[in-house]
C-alpha positions as CSV (number, residue, x, y, z in Angstrom):
1,M,-10.7,4.3,7.5
2,I,-13.3,2.9,5.1
3,F,-12.7,5.8,2.9
4,L,-9.0,5.1,2.7
5,R,-9.7,1.4,2.0
6,L,-12.1,2.3,-0.8
7,L,-9.5,4.7,-2.2
8,S,-6.9,2.0,-2.1
9,F,-9.3,-0.4,-3.9
10,F,-10.0,2.3,-6.5
11,I,-6.3,2.9,-7.1
12,A,-5.7,-0.8,-7.5
13,M,-8.4,-1.0,-10.2
14,A,-7.3,2.3,-11.9
15,V,-3.6,1.4,-12.2
16,P,-4.0,-1.1,-15.1
17,M,-6.5,1.2,-16.9
18,L,-4.7,4.6,-16.9
19,P,-1.4,3.8,-18.6
20,P,-3.0,2.6,-21.9
21,L,-5.1,5.8,-21.9
22,M,-2.1,8.0,-21.5
23,L,0.2,6.2,-24.0
24,S,0.4,7.8,-27.4
25,D,1.1,6.3,-30.8
26,S,4.8,7.0,-30.5
27,T,5.2,4.1,-28.0
28,R,4.5,1.4,-30.6
29,G,7.2,-1.0,-31.4
30,M,8.6,-1.3,-27.9
31,P,10.6,-4.4,-27.1
32,G,8.7,-7.3,-25.6
33,W,10.7,-7.6,-22.5
34,S,10.2,-4.0,-21.5
35,V,6.4,-4.3,-22.0
36,L,6.4,-7.6,-20.0
37,G,8.4,-5.8,-17.2
38,G,6.0,-2.9,-17.2
39,L,3.0,-5.3,-16.9
40,F,4.7,-7.1,-14.1
41,G,5.4,-3.8,-12.3
42,M,1.8,-2.7,-12.7
43,S,0.6,-6.0,-11.3
44,L,2.9,-5.6,-8.2
45,I,1.6,-2.0,-7.7
46,C,-2.0,-3.2,-8.0
47,A,-1.4,-6.1,-5.6
48,S,0.1,-3.8,-3.0
49,F,-2.9,-1.4,-3.0
50,L,-5.3,-4.4,-3.1
51,Y,-3.6,-5.9,-0.1
52,I,-4.0,-2.7,1.8
53,A,-7.7,-2.5,0.8
54,L,-8.4,-6.1,1.9
55,V,-6.2,-6.6,5.0
56,A,-6.2,-3.1,6.5
57,P,-8.6,-3.9,9.5
58,R,-6.3,-6.8,10.6
59,M,-3.1,-4.9,10.2
60,R,-3.3,-3.0,13.5
61,R,-3.3,-6.2,15.5
62,S,-0.7,-8.2,13.6
63,L,3.0,-7.1,13.2
64,P,3.8,-9.5,10.3
65,L,0.8,-8.2,8.3
66,R,2.0,-4.6,9.0
67,I,5.5,-5.4,7.9
68,L,4.3,-7.0,4.7
69,G,2.0,-4.1,4.0
70,G,5.0,-1.7,4.5
71,V,7.2,-3.7,2.1
72,L,4.4,-3.8,-0.5
73,L,3.8,-0.1,-0.3
74,M,7.5,0.5,-0.9
75,I,7.0,-0.8,-4.4
76,P,4.7,2.0,-5.7
77,A,6.4,4.6,-3.6
78,S,9.9,3.8,-5.0
79,A,8.6,3.3,-8.6
80,S,6.9,6.7,-8.5
81,F,9.9,8.4,-6.9
82,I,12.2,6.9,-9.6
83,L,9.8,8.2,-12.3
84,L,9.8,11.6,-10.7
85,W,13.6,11.6,-10.6
86,T,14.3,10.4,-14.1
87,Q,11.4,11.4,-16.4
88,P,11.2,14.9,-17.9
89,M,7.8,14.4,-19.5
90,E,5.0,16.2,-17.6
91,D,2.4,13.6,-18.6
92,V,4.3,11.0,-16.5
93,L,4.9,13.2,-13.6
94,W,1.3,13.9,-12.5
95,P,0.2,10.3,-12.1
96,S,3.5,9.6,-10.4
97,V,3.0,12.3,-7.8
98,V,-0.6,11.0,-7.2
99,M,0.7,7.5,-6.7
100,L,3.5,8.6,-4.4
101,A,1.0,10.6,-2.3
102,A,-1.4,7.7,-2.1
103,A,1.3,5.3,-1.1
104,L,2.5,7.6,1.6
105,L,-1.0,8.2,2.9
106,M,-1.7,4.5,3.1
107,F,1.6,3.9,4.8
108,I,0.9,6.6,7.4
109,S,-2.6,5.4,8.0
110,F,-2.3,1.7,8.2
111,V,1.3,0.6,8.6
112,F,2.9,3.3,10.7
113,P,0.7,3.3,13.8
114,A,2.5,0.8,15.9
115,I,0.1,1.0,18.8
116,P,-2.2,-2.0,18.6
117,D,-5.9,-1.3,18.5
118,R,-7.3,-2.2,21.9
119,R,-11.0,-2.5,21.9
120,Q,-11.0,-4.1,25.3
121,R,-9.3,-2.9,28.5
122,P,-6.4,-5.0,29.6
123,M,-7.2,-7.2,32.5
124,R,-5.9,-6.3,35.9
125,A,-3.3,-8.3,37.6
126,R,-4.7,-11.2,39.6
127,D,-4.7,-11.1,43.3
128,R,-2.4,-13.5,45.0
129,E,-4.4,-16.1,46.9
130,E,-3.5,-16.5,50.5
131,P,-3.3,-20.0,52.0
132,V,-6.4,-21.1,53.8
133,L,-6.2,-20.7,57.6
134,P,-7.0,-23.8,59.7
């Protein structure tokens, strides 16, 4: 599990770095609101993977943390699925496939296992105490 947490942390750090490397000179002159929306979306994607990297050990024991992790992992999965569905450019498809695969892997590994992690055996039922005989 530590490998998956490190992978999630690496993805959270790589998401803001990779799009500027892939953008060409043809994207200059974009409207400000679309750039701001893209930055907000990238920060949500980074936050979701960073949440998984930091809170993953506690997610097995807590249902609210698991639900929040699932909702946060829906953001990169849905964004990459939308990019796969709409974009014809091959340069956009490969990172989108990688992000979709990583989001699904994190979901299956940390959110989906609904069985709580029991490190200690459950206690047996207590014996009913009999009344004291006179």
